[in-house]
C-alpha positions as YAML, in Angstrom:
chain: A
units: angstrom
residues:
- id: 1
  name: MET
  ca: [7.09, 11.57, 29.43]
- id: 2
  name: ARG
  ca: [5.02, 13.20, 32.02]
- id: 3
  name: ASP
  ca: [4.30, 11.35, 34.83]
- id: 4
  name: LEU
  ca: [0.40, 11.52, 35.28]
- id: 5
  name: VAL
  ca: [-1.80, 10.93, 38.28]
- id: 6
  name: ILE
  ca: [-5.13, 10.30, 37.96]
- id: 7
  name: LEU
  ca: [-8.03, 10.50, 40.78]
- id: 8
  name: GLY
  ca: [-11.12, 9.68, 39.56]
- id: 9
  name: SER
  ca: [-9.78, 7.37, 37.30]
- id: 10
  name: THR
  ca: [-13.36, 5.40, 36.50]
- id: 11
  name: GLY
  ca: [-15.42, 8.59, 36.21]
- id: 12
  name: SER
  ca: [-16.13, 10.67, 33.30]
- id: 13
  name: ILE
  ca: [-13.14, 12.72, 33.71]
- id: 14
  name: GLY
  ca: [-11.01, 10.01, 34.42]
- id: 15
  name: VAL
  ca: [-11.69, 7.57, 31.52]
- id: 16
  name: GLN
  ca: [-11.47, 10.30, 29.11]
- id: 17
  name: ALA
  ca: [-7.98, 11.19, 30.65]
- id: 18
  name: LEU
  ca: [-7.12, 7.57, 29.62]
- id: 19
  name: GLU
  ca: [-8.39, 7.50, 26.62]
- id: 20
  name: ILE
  ca: [-6.31, 11.08, 25.82]
- id: 21
  name: VAL
  ca: [-2.96, 8.98, 27.46]
- id: 22
  name: ALA
  ca: [-3.79, 5.79, 25.07]
- id: 23
  name: ALA
  ca: [-3.87, 8.19, 21.83]
- id: 24
  name: ASN
  ca: [-1.16, 10.12, 22.40]
- id: 25
  name: PRO
  ca: [1.89, 7.31, 23.48]
- id: 26
  name: GLY
  ca: [4.77, 8.60, 24.97]
- id: 27
  name: VAL
  ca: [3.43, 11.63, 26.09]
- id: 28
  name: PHE
  ca: [2.28, 10.64, 29.05]
- id: 29
  name: ASN
  ca: [3.75, 7.85, 31.69]
- id: 30
  name: VAL
  ca: [0.43, 7.13, 34.34]
- id: 31
  name: VAL
  ca: [2.22, 6.63, 37.36]
- id: 32
  name: ALA
  ca: [-1.08, 6.27, 39.59]
- id: 33
  name: ILE
  ca: [-4.75, 6.37, 39.76]
- id: 34
  name: SER
  ca: [-7.39, 6.22, 42.30]
- id: 35
  name: ALA
  ca: [-11.21, 5.37, 42.22]
- id: 36
  name: TYR
  ca: [-13.56, 4.42, 45.33]
- id: 37
  name: GLY
  ca: [-13.23, 0.60, 44.19]
- id: 38
  name: SER
  ca: [-17.01, 0.19, 43.82]
- id: 39
  name: ASN
  ca: [-16.17, -1.34, 40.17]
- id: 40
  name: PRO
  ca: [-12.63, -3.28, 40.65]
- id: 41
  name: ALA
  ca: [-12.98, -5.04, 37.33]
- id: 42
  name: VAL
  ca: [-12.40, -1.60, 35.78]
- id: 43
  name: VAL
  ca: [-9.98, -0.19, 37.80]
- id: 44
  name: ILE
  ca: [-7.63, -3.70, 37.53]
- id: 45
  name: GLU
  ca: [-8.02, -3.38, 33.90]
- id: 46
  name: GLN
  ca: [-7.34, 0.32, 33.62]
- id: 47
  name: ALA
  ca: [-3.95, -0.68, 35.82]
- id: 48
  name: ARG
  ca: [-2.98, -3.39, 33.23]
- id: 49
  name: THR
  ca: [-3.70, -1.13, 30.19]
- id: 50
  name: TYR
  ca: [-1.67, 1.60, 31.44]
- id: 51
  name: LYS
  ca: [0.55, -0.50, 33.56]
- id: 52
  name: VAL
  ca: [-0.11, 1.51, 36.74]
- id: 53
  name: GLN
  ca: [2.51, 0.54, 39.76]
- id: 54
  name: VAL
  ca: [-0.06, 2.50, 42.25]
- id: 55
  name: ILE
  ca: [-3.50, 2.36, 43.14]
- id: 56
  name: GLY
  ca: [-5.79, 3.93, 45.54]
- id: 57
  name: VAL
  ca: [-9.12, 2.43, 46.59]
- id: 58
  name: VAL
  ca: [-12.03, 3.09, 49.10]
- id: 59
  name: ILE
  ca: [-13.06, -0.65, 48.72]
- id: 60
  name: ASN
  ca: [-12.41, -4.00, 47.17]
- id: 61
  name: ALA
  ca: [-8.56, -3.40, 47.93]
- id: 62
  name: GLU
  ca: [-8.34, -7.22, 48.24]
- id: 63
  name: VAL
  ca: [-9.71, -8.26, 45.13]
- id: 64
  name: ILE
  ca: [-7.12, -5.48, 42.97]
- id: 65
  name: ARG
  ca: [-4.16, -7.03, 45.37]
- id: 66
  name: GLU
  ca: [-5.05, -10.34, 44.19]
- id: 67
  name: ALA
  ca: [-5.47, -9.33, 40.54]
- id: 68
  name: LEU
  ca: [-2.31, -7.31, 40.26]
- id: 69
  name: PRO
  ca: [0.80, -8.81, 42.05]
- id: 70
  name: GLY
  ca: [3.75, -6.62, 42.39]
- id: 71
  name: VAL
  ca: [1.19, -3.06, 42.23]
- id: 72
  name: THR
  ca: [0.70, -1.53, 45.54]
- id: 73
  name: VAL
  ca: [-2.40, -0.60, 46.91]
- id: 74
  name: ILE
  ca: [-3.22, 1.97, 48.86]
- id: 75
  name: ASP
  ca: [-7.08, 1.56, 50.33]
- id: 76
  name: GLY
  ca: [-9.10, 3.55, 52.89]
- id: 77
  name: PRO
  ca: [-10.69, 6.92, 52.98]
- id: 78
  name: ASN
  ca: [-7.40, 8.83, 52.74]
- id: 79
  name: ALA
  ca: [-6.34, 6.65, 49.62]
- id: 80
  name: ALA
  ca: [-7.04, 9.53, 47.01]
- id: 81
  name: SER
  ca: [-4.68, 11.77, 49.47]
- id: 82
  name: GLU
  ca: [-1.84, 9.43, 49.61]
- id: 83
  name: ILE
  ca: [-2.40, 8.82, 45.77]
- id: 84
  name: ALA
  ca: [-2.11, 13.00, 45.36]
- id: 85
  name: ALA
  ca: [0.73, 13.77, 47.66]
- id: 86
  name: ILE
  ca: [3.31, 11.21, 44.79]
- id: 87
  name: THR
  ca: [5.79, 13.35, 43.12]
- id: 88
  name: CYS
  ca: [4.37, 13.72, 39.69]
- id: 89
  name: GLU
  ca: [4.25, 16.43, 37.19]
- id: 90
  name: VAL
  ca: [0.52, 16.83, 37.23]
- id: 91
  name: VAL
  ca: [-2.46, 15.57, 39.45]
- id: 92
  name: LEU
  ca: [-5.95, 15.28, 37.47]
- id: 93
  name: ASN
  ca: [-8.63, 15.46, 40.15]
- id: 94
  name: GLY
  ca: [-11.62, 14.20, 38.47]
- id: 95
  name: ILE
  ca: [-13.14, 13.15, 41.78]
- id: 96
  name: THR
  ca: [-16.88, 14.19, 42.23]
- id: 97
  name: GLY
  ca: [-18.23, 15.89, 45.25]
- id: 98
  name: SER
  ca: [-16.64, 17.36, 48.29]
- id: 99
  name: ILE
  ca: [-14.49, 14.76, 48.90]
- id: 100
  name: GLY
  ca: [-11.99, 15.95, 46.41]
- id: 101
  name: LEU
  ca: [-10.97, 18.72, 48.85]
- id: 102
  name: GLY
  ca: [-8.36, 16.91, 50.80]
- id: 103
  name: PRO
  ca: [-6.26, 15.11, 47.36]
- id: 104
  name: THR
  ca: [-6.69, 18.71, 45.85]
- id: 105
  name: LEU
  ca: [-4.65, 20.18, 49.04]
- id: 106
  name: ALA
  ca: [-2.28, 16.90, 49.30]
- id: 107
  name: ALA
  ca: [-1.79, 17.88, 45.85]
- id: 108
  name: LEU
  ca: [-0.76, 21.18, 46.13]
- id: 109
  name: GLU
  ca: [0.90, 21.06, 49.76]
- id: 110
  name: VAL
  ca: [3.76, 18.55, 48.11]
- id: 111
  name: GLY
  ca: [4.19, 21.05, 45.12]
- id: 112
  name: ASN
  ca: [2.23, 19.21, 42.20]
- id: 113
  name: LYS
  ca: [0.68, 20.80, 39.37]
- id: 114
  name: LEU
  ca: [-3.22, 20.35, 39.97]
- id: 115
  name: ALA
  ca: [-5.59, 20.07, 37.22]
- id: 116
  name: LEU
  ca: [-9.02, 20.67, 38.55]
- id: 117
  name: ALA
  ca: [-11.84, 18.92, 37.49]
- id: 118
  name: ASN
  ca: [-13.23, 19.09, 41.15]
- id: 119
  name: LYS
  ca: [-15.53, 22.16, 41.36]
- id: 120
  name: GLU
  ca: [-16.24, 21.44, 44.69]
- id: 121
  name: SER
  ca: [-13.00, 21.53, 46.60]
- id: 122
  name: LEU
  ca: [-12.94, 25.43, 45.59]
- id: 123
  name: VAL
  ca: [-16.66, 25.95, 46.17]
- id: 124
  name: ALA
  ca: [-16.24, 24.39, 49.80]
- id: 125
  name: ALA
  ca: [-12.95, 25.74, 50.68]
- id: 126
  name: GLY
  ca: [-11.84, 28.28, 47.87]
- id: 127
  name: GLU
  ca: [-9.69, 30.53, 50.19]
- id: 128
  name: LEU
  ca: [-7.84, 27.72, 51.97]
- id: 129
  name: VAL
  ca: [-7.24, 26.13, 48.23]
- id: 130
  name: MET
  ca: [-6.03, 29.14, 46.54]
- id: 131
  name: SER
  ca: [-3.91, 30.11, 49.65]
- id: 132
  name: LYS
  ca: [-2.11, 26.64, 48.91]
- id: 133
  name: ALA
  ca: [-1.35, 27.19, 45.20]
- id: 134
  name: ALA
  ca: [1.63, 28.70, 43.89]
- id: 135
  name: GLU
  ca: [1.55, 30.81, 40.87]
- id: 136
  name: ASN
  ca: [0.38, 28.69, 37.49]
- id: 137
  name: GLN
  ca: [-0.05, 25.54, 39.95]
- id: 138
  name: LEU
  ca: [-3.12, 24.69, 39.37]
- id: 139
  name: ILE
  ca: [-5.07, 24.67, 36.72]
- id: 140
  name: PRO
  ca: [-8.95, 24.63, 35.48]
- id: 141
  name: VAL
  ca: [-10.30, 21.76, 34.05]
- id: 142
  name: ASP
  ca: [-14.25, 22.16, 34.17]
- id: 143
  name: SER
  ca: [-14.73, 23.76, 30.73]
- id: 144
  name: GLU
  ca: [-16.10, 26.76, 31.22]
- id: 145
  name: HIS
  ca: [-12.94, 27.98, 33.72]
- id: 146
  name: SER
  ca: [-10.84, 26.64, 30.96]
- id: 147
  name: ALA
  ca: [-12.83, 28.82, 28.53]
- id: 148
  name: ILE
  ca: [-12.12, 31.69, 30.83]
- id: 149
  name: TRP
  ca: [-8.40, 30.81, 31.56]
- id: 150
  name: GLN
  ca: [-7.82, 30.41, 27.72]
- id: 151
  name: SER
  ca: [-9.31, 33.93, 27.03]
- id: 152
  name: ALA
  ca: [-8.14, 36.01, 29.80]
- id: 153
  name: MET
  ca: [-4.96, 35.43, 28.35]
- id: 154
  name: ALA
  ca: [-6.00, 37.81, 25.27]
- id: 155
  name: GLY
  ca: [-5.51, 40.88, 27.78]
- id: 156
  name: LYS
  ca: [-4.39, 42.25, 31.43]
- id: 157
  name: LYS
  ca: [-6.52, 40.64, 34.25]
- id: 158
  name: SER
  ca: [-6.92, 44.79, 34.96]
- id: 159
  name: GLU
  ca: [-8.61, 45.19, 31.74]
- id: 160
  name: ILE
  ca: [-11.26, 42.62, 32.47]
- id: 161
  name: ALA
  ca: [-14.96, 43.99, 32.96]
- id: 162
  name: LYS
  ca: [-16.91, 40.76, 32.97]
- id: 163
  name: LEU
  ca: [-16.13, 37.14, 33.16]
- id: 164
  name: VAL
  ca: [-19.70, 35.54, 31.37]
- id: 165
  name: LEU
  ca: [-20.35, 31.39, 31.67]
- id: 166
  name: THR
  ca: [-22.13, 29.70, 29.72]
- id: 167
  name: ALA
  ca: [-24.67, 27.27, 30.73]
- id: 168
  name: SER
  ca: [-26.70, 24.74, 28.43]
- id: 169
  name: GLY
  ca: [-29.93, 25.21, 30.61]
- id: 170
  name: GLY
  ca: [-30.20, 21.56, 31.27]
- id: 171
  name: PRO
  ca: [-33.11, 19.24, 29.98]
- id: 172
  name: PHE
  ca: [-35.32, 22.14, 31.37]
- id: 173
  name: ARG
  ca: [-35.08, 25.54, 30.13]
- id: 174
  name: ASN
  ca: [-37.86, 25.58, 28.19]
- id: 175
  name: ARG
  ca: [-40.24, 23.75, 31.02]
- id: 176
  name: ARG
  ca: [-42.23, 26.12, 32.94]
- id: 177
  name: ASP
  ca: [-43.55, 23.65, 35.71]
- id: 178
  name: LEU
  ca: [-40.87, 21.51, 37.24]
- id: 179
  name: SER
  ca: [-42.97, 20.26, 39.78]
- id: 180
  name: ASP
  ca: [-43.30, 16.61, 38.39]
- id: 181
  name: VAL
  ca: [-39.61, 16.27, 36.89]
- id: 182
  name: THR
  ca: [-38.80, 12.36, 37.04]
- id: 183
  name: ILE
  ca: [-35.42, 11.19, 37.68]
- id: 184
  name: ALA
  ca: [-34.92, 9.55, 34.09]
- id: 185
  name: GLU
  ca: [-36.08, 13.27, 32.72]
- id: 186
  name: ALA
  ca: [-33.32, 14.86, 34.89]
- id: 187
  name: LEU
  ca: [-30.63, 12.87, 33.72]
- id: 188
  name: ALA
  ca: [-31.45, 13.12, 29.79]
- id: 189
  name: HIS
  ca: [-28.98, 16.01, 29.45]
- id: 190
  name: PRO
  ca: [-29.44, 17.26, 25.63]
- id: 191
  name: THR
  ca: [-25.80, 17.71, 24.81]
- id: 192
  name: TRP
  ca: [-23.31, 16.66, 27.73]
- id: 193
  name: ALA
  ca: [-22.30, 12.68, 28.68]
- id: 194
  name: MET
  ca: [-22.00, 13.33, 32.68]
- id: 195
  name: GLY
  ca: [-22.32, 11.29, 35.78]
- id: 196
  name: GLN
  ca: [-25.71, 11.09, 37.66]
- id: 197
  name: VAL
  ca: [-24.76, 13.95, 40.23]
- id: 198
  name: VAL
  ca: [-23.31, 16.56, 37.97]
- id: 199
  name: THR
  ca: [-26.26, 15.63, 35.53]
- id: 200
  name: ILE
  ca: [-28.80, 16.24, 37.84]
- id: 201
  name: ASN
  ca: [-26.50, 19.66, 39.52]
- id: 202
  name: SER
  ca: [-26.91, 20.79, 35.70]
- id: 203
  name: ALA
  ca: [-30.87, 20.08, 35.30]
- id: 204
  name: THR
  ca: [-31.61, 22.49, 38.43]
- id: 205
  name: LEU
  ca: [-28.62, 24.85, 37.27]
- id: 206
  name: MET
  ca: [-26.69, 24.26, 40.44]
- id: 207
  name: ASN
  ca: [-23.58, 23.33, 38.42]
- id: 208
  name: LYS
  ca: [-22.95, 26.57, 36.94]
- id: 209
  name: SER
  ca: [-24.15, 28.04, 40.39]
- id: 210
  name: LEU
  ca: [-20.93, 25.96, 41.56]
- id: 211
  name: GLU
  ca: [-19.02, 27.42, 38.48]
- id: 212
  name: ILE
  ca: [-19.73, 31.28, 39.59]
- id: 213
  name: ILE
  ca: [-18.40, 30.21, 43.29]
- id: 214
  name: GLU
  ca: [-15.48, 28.44, 41.75]
- id: 215
  name: ALA
  ca: [-14.78, 31.13, 38.95]
- id: 216
  name: HIS
  ca: [-14.16, 33.89, 42.05]
- id: 217
  name: TYR
  ca: [-11.84, 31.89, 43.39]
- id: 218
  name: LEU
  ca: [-9.33, 30.91, 40.37]
- id: 219
  name: PHE
  ca: [-9.49, 34.35, 38.69]
- id: 220
  name: ASP
  ca: [-10.07, 37.03, 41.97]
- id: 221
  name: MET
  ca: [-12.84, 38.35, 40.38]
- id: 222
  name: PRO
  ca: [-15.94, 39.62, 42.98]
- id: 223
  name: TYR
  ca: [-19.21, 38.37, 42.14]
- id: 224
  name: SER
  ca: [-20.62, 41.49, 40.64]
- id: 225
  name: GLN
  ca: [-18.30, 41.16, 37.75]
- id: 226
  name: ILE
  ca: [-19.23, 37.27, 37.06]
- id: 227
  name: GLU
  ca: [-22.59, 36.79, 34.94]
- id: 228
  name: ALA
  ca: [-23.83, 33.28, 33.62]
- id: 229
  name: VAL
  ca: [-26.26, 33.37, 30.66]
- id: 230
  name: LEU
  ca: [-28.13, 30.25, 28.60]
- id: 231
  name: HIS
  ca: [-26.48, 28.83, 25.55]
- id: 232
  name: PRO
  ca: [-28.50, 25.73, 24.62]
- id: 233
  name: GLN
  ca: [-25.91, 24.61, 21.91]
- id: 234
  name: SER
  ca: [-22.59, 24.72, 24.71]
- id: 235
  name: VAL
  ca: [-20.29, 25.73, 21.48]
- id: 236
  name: VAL
  ca: [-19.14, 28.46, 23.42]
- id: 237
  name: HIS
  ca: [-17.64, 27.18, 26.38]
- id: 238
  name: SER
  ca: [-17.28, 30.94, 28.24]
- id: 239
  name: MET
  ca: [-16.33, 34.56, 27.54]
- id: 240
  name: VAL
  ca: [-14.23, 37.40, 29.08]
- id: 241
  name: GLN
  ca: [-15.49, 40.99, 28.01]
- id: 242
  name: TYR
  ca: [-13.01, 43.50, 28.20]
- id: 243
  name: PHE
  ca: [-13.13, 47.10, 29.35]
- id: 244
  name: ASP
  ca: [-12.78, 48.29, 25.77]
- id: 245
  name: GLY
  ca: [-16.14, 46.71, 24.69]
- id: 246
  name: SER
  ca: [-14.05, 43.18, 23.32]
- id: 247
  name: THR
  ca: [-15.51, 40.10, 24.04]
- id: 248
  name: ILE
  ca: [-13.11, 37.28, 23.65]
- id: 249
  name: ALA
  ca: [-14.88, 33.59, 23.66]
- id: 250
  name: GLN
  ca: [-13.70, 30.03, 23.36]
- id: 251
  name: ALA
  ca: [-15.50, 27.56, 21.37]
- id: 252
  name: SER
  ca: [-15.24, 23.80, 20.62]
- id: 253
  name: PRO
  ca: [-17.97, 21.13, 20.31]
- id: 254
  name: PRO
  ca: [-19.41, 19.81, 23.30]
- id: 255
  name: ASN
  ca: [-16.52, 17.31, 24.76]
- id: 256
  name: MET
  ca: [-14.38, 17.84, 27.41]
- id: 257
  name: LYS
  ca: [-11.34, 16.20, 26.22]
- id: 258
  name: GLY
  ca: [-10.10, 19.82, 24.76]
- id: 259
  name: PRO
  ca: [-9.91, 21.16, 28.35]
- id: 260
  name: ILE
  ca: [-8.65, 17.73, 30.08]
- id: 261
  name: SER
  ca: [-5.99, 17.84, 27.32]
- id: 262
  name: LEU
  ca: [-4.95, 21.40, 27.91]
- id: 263
  name: ALA
  ca: [-4.73, 20.94, 31.37]
- id: 264
  name: ILE
  ca: [-2.31, 17.92, 32.08]
- id: 265
  name: ASN
  ca: [-0.17, 19.13, 28.66]
- id: 266
  name: PHE
  ca: [0.09, 22.98, 29.43]
- id: 267
  name: PRO
  ca: [1.55, 24.84, 28.18]
- id: 268
  name: ASP
  ca: [1.46, 23.06, 25.08]
- id: 269
  name: ARG
  ca: [-1.43, 21.76, 23.32]
- id: 270
  name: ILE
  ca: [-2.18, 17.84, 21.86]
- id: 271
  name: LYS
  ca: [-3.12, 17.65, 18.46]
- id: 272
  name: GLY
  ca: [-6.27, 16.38, 17.39]
- id: 273
  name: ALA
  ca: [-7.61, 16.32, 21.29]
- id: 274
  name: THR
  ca: [-11.18, 16.82, 19.98]
- id: 275
  name: ALA
  ca: [-12.88, 17.60, 16.69]
- id: 276
  name: PRO
  ca: [-12.90, 21.21, 15.43]
- id: 277
  name: ILE
  ca: [-16.21, 22.93, 14.41]
- id: 278
  name: ASP
  ca: [-16.86, 22.23, 11.21]
- id: 279
  name: TRP
  ca: [-17.20, 25.52, 9.67]
- id: 280
  name: SER
  ca: [-18.62, 24.21, 6.03]
- id: 281
  name: THR
  ca: [-21.68, 23.72, 7.57]
- id: 282
  name: SER
  ca: [-24.39, 26.14, 9.33]
- id: 283
  name: HIS
  ca: [-24.45, 27.03, 12.68]
- id: 284
  name: THR
  ca: [-26.89, 28.81, 14.80]
- id: 285
  name: TRP
  ca: [-25.96, 29.77, 18.46]
- id: 286
  name: THR
  ca: [-28.20, 31.76, 20.84]
- id: 287
  name: PHE
  ca: [-27.73, 33.56, 24.24]
- id: 288
  name: ALA
  ca: [-30.10, 34.88, 26.79]
- id: 289
  name: PRO
  ca: [-30.57, 35.18, 30.68]
- id: 290
  name: ILE
  ca: [-31.16, 32.47, 33.25]
- id: 291
  name: ASP
  ca: [-34.17, 32.96, 34.66]
- id: 292
  name: THR
  ca: [-33.79, 33.14, 38.19]
- id: 293
  name: ALA
  ca: [-37.15, 32.60, 39.86]
- id: 294
  name: ARG
  ca: [-37.25, 29.20, 37.91]
- id: 295
  name: PHE
  ca: [-33.53, 28.29, 38.66]
- id: 296
  name: PRO
  ca: [-33.16, 29.97, 42.34]
- id: 297
  name: ALA
  ca: [-29.84, 28.20, 42.69]
- id: 298
  name: ILE
  ca: [-27.95, 31.01, 40.86]
- id: 299
  name: ASP
  ca: [-29.13, 33.40, 43.57]
- id: 300
  name: LEU
  ca: [-28.77, 31.60, 46.26]
- id: 301
  name: ALA
  ca: [-24.99, 30.66, 44.99]
- id: 302
  name: ARG
  ca: [-23.94, 34.50, 44.91]
- id: 303
  name: ARG
  ca: [-25.27, 35.48, 48.48]
- id: 304
  name: CYS
  ca: [-23.54, 32.15, 49.58]
- id: 305
  name: GLY
  ca: [-20.26, 33.68, 47.68]
- id: 306
  name: THR
  ca: [-20.62, 37.27, 48.50]
- id: 307
  name: LEU
  ca: [-20.98, 36.40, 52.48]
- id: 308
  name: GLY
  ca: [-18.26, 33.93, 52.39]
- id: 309
  name: GLY
  ca: [-17.15, 32.28, 55.62]
- id: 310
  name: GLY
  ca: [-18.73, 28.59, 55.31]
- id: 311
  name: LEU
  ca: [-21.95, 29.10, 53.33]
- id: 312
  name: PRO
  ca: [-20.57, 28.02, 50.03]
- id: 313
  name: ALA
  ca: [-19.14, 24.84, 51.97]
- id: 314
  name: ILE
  ca: [-22.84, 24.53, 53.65]
- id: 315
  name: PHE
  ca: [-24.34, 25.41, 50.32]
- id: 316
  name: ASN
  ca: [-22.52, 22.73, 48.26]
- id: 317
  name: ALA
  ca: [-22.76, 19.65, 51.11]
- id: 318
  name: ALA
  ca: [-26.65, 20.57, 51.57]
- id: 319
  name: ASN
  ca: [-26.85, 20.21, 48.08]
- id: 320
  name: GLU
  ca: [-24.96, 16.61, 47.88]
- id: 321
  name: VAL
  ca: [-27.62, 15.31, 50.32]
- id: 322
  name: CYS
  ca: [-30.46, 16.55, 48.46]
- id: 323
  name: VAL
  ca: [-29.12, 15.10, 45.17]
- id: 324
  name: ALA
  ca: [-28.87, 11.69, 46.70]
- id: 325
  name: ALA
  ca: [-32.28, 12.20, 48.04]
- id: 326
  name: PHE
  ca: [-33.73, 13.10, 44.76]
- id: 327
  name: ILE
  ca: [-32.14, 10.01, 42.66]
- id: 328
  name: ALA
  ca: [-33.41, 7.88, 45.76]
- id: 329
  name: GLU
  ca: [-36.90, 9.15, 44.53]
- id: 330
  name: LYS
  ca: [-37.32, 10.23, 48.10]
- id: 331
  name: ILE
  ca: [-37.88, 14.15, 47.52]
- id: 332
  name: GLY
  ca: [-39.43, 16.02, 44.48]
- id: 333
  name: PHE
  ca: [-36.86, 17.77, 42.02]
- id: 334
  name: THR
  ca: [-37.66, 20.92, 43.49]
- id: 335
  name: ALA
  ca: [-37.30, 20.31, 46.78]
- id: 336
  name: ILE
  ca: [-33.65, 19.82, 46.21]
- id: 337
  name: ILE
  ca: [-32.69, 23.58, 46.13]
- id: 338
  name: GLU
  ca: [-35.68, 24.51, 48.41]
- id: 339
  name: THR
  ca: [-34.29, 22.09, 51.18]
- id: 340
  name: VAL
  ca: [-30.77, 23.28, 50.31]
- id: 341
  name: GLU
  ca: [-31.95, 27.02, 50.77]
- id: 342
  name: GLU
  ca: [-33.40, 26.33, 53.92]
- id: 343
  name: VAL
  ca: [-30.27, 24.46, 55.76]
- id: 344
  name: VAL
  ca: [-28.29, 27.58, 54.21]
- id: 345
  name: GLN
  ca: [-30.99, 29.92, 56.42]
- id: 346
  name: SER
  ca: [-30.34, 27.36, 59.35]
- id: 347
  name: LEU
  ca: [-26.79, 27.44, 59.38]
- id: 348
  name: GLY
  ca: [-26.10, 30.97, 58.27]
- id: 349
  name: SER
  ca: [-25.28, 32.77, 61.77]
- id: 350
  name: LYS
  ca: [-22.46, 29.79, 62.28]
- id: 351
  name: SER
  ca: [-20.48, 30.26, 59.10]
- id: 352
  name: ALA
  ca: [-18.52, 33.45, 60.00]
- id: 353
  name: GLY
  ca: [-15.18, 33.19, 59.71]
- id: 354
  name: ALA
  ca: [-12.49, 31.98, 57.39]
- id: 355
  name: LEU
  ca: [-12.03, 27.94, 57.30]
- id: 356
  name: ARG
  ca: [-8.61, 27.35, 58.77]
- id: 357
  name: ASP
  ca: [-8.11, 23.97, 57.47]
- id: 358
  name: LEU
  ca: [-9.53, 20.47, 56.53]
- id: 359
  name: ALA
  ca: [-11.00, 19.95, 59.81]
- id: 360
  name: ASP
  ca: [-12.90, 23.20, 59.97]
- id: 361
  name: VAL
  ca: [-14.81, 22.06, 56.49]
- id: 362
  name: SER
  ca: [-15.40, 18.79, 57.55]
- id: 363
  name: ALA
  ca: [-17.33, 19.96, 60.39]
- id: 364
  name: ILE
  ca: [-19.15, 22.85, 59.12]
- id: 365
  name: GLU
  ca: [-20.06, 20.15, 56.15]
- id: 366
  name: GLN
  ca: [-21.13, 17.73, 58.86]
- id: 367
  name: ASP
  ca: [-23.70, 20.15, 60.54]
- id: 368
  name: ALA
  ca: [-25.09, 20.82, 57.35]
- id: 369
  name: ARG
  ca: [-25.51, 17.04, 56.07]
- id: 370
  name: LYS
  ca: [-27.17, 16.32, 59.61]
- id: 371
  name: ILE
  ca: [-29.99, 19.32, 58.92]
- id: 372
  name: ALA
  ca: [-30.47, 18.29, 55.02]
- id: 373
  name: HIS
  ca: [-31.12, 14.40, 56.23]
- id: 374
  name: GLU
  ca: [-33.21, 15.71, 59.00]
- id: 375
  name: LEU
  ca: [-35.06, 18.47, 56.36]
- id: 376
  name: VAL
  ca: [-35.60, 15.38, 53.50]
- id: 377
  name: SER
  ca: [-36.74, 13.13, 56.20]
- id: 378
  name: LYS
  ca: [-39.73, 15.71, 56.61]
- id: 379
  name: VAL
  ca: [-40.95, 16.18, 53.37]
- id: 380
  name: ALA
  ca: [-39.69, 12.62, 52.33]
- id: 381
  name: ARG
  ca: [-42.74, 11.20, 49.81]
...
């Protein structure tokens, strides 16, 4: 049995990972889980179902302790990092947001293999994270990066001409005027079922922007060799183009269980992890360039990534504030990226130099969030 730690167990990635565990008895042993704790009943149920002996939460620890005598409950803001450092075969980091960086570093530093679904870890501190990761220690979980990782096995790194990330385009790929977008419309993703933040990021194409930066670090590829294209069907998850003109793609229905199962059980695949493509029916898959005028997050991400230093961390932290403000109906949809760009411009001169440790990242993110909150208050509706 493979000892598994799941961070963000009540989120979309964590829940699906546990479903994979349940569907494959005798393959995994869930030794620990972490969650924020806002749904203690769900955490308690997960612990009982999977016989988890260690739990990490930020809030509601006493409720969980009382319900689960004999189970160790770690609480506080560093709980997930403590859980990530428990010796195991694989840590799945399914936390959303830059708060997932500490647990990412904790898992790598003790030598645990890391299945990474927390893209913000690499966006905020890509150089720092990759400097801690040994060869084959970090395995991508995002469907796009899993697809690239799998497609890159078809050739040598020196033969790769381009990485091509696919984007569904979200709910607004064909909508010209985005000035009056509502929260309900932004959350109505046409192909994927995800949490609120990731769904809003998909609607602005911020998600794809973050993935471009993530791909740069994961695959050590310059931004000039990373492209993103619209693919509304979300069946081809990403592609690798080789210098001989060949393009290798990974395709499967839009379901995260495929990449999750491969990451937590690598090098072996899990039979029936997700439904295959039905080749007995007709399919139409389309691809198109992204309109960066309507979705400016893409070009902004490239700028921040190319300049490097603390800019990607600023870019991500400002977006987290702005998305929260949009969900709270304080700002409009188009104000999300407009405000992020203002924060990037405001702090650009302070972002030079490598981020040496978690404290450096936290400091520059704090500056970004402060300015983002100030800007949001000025444009609040």
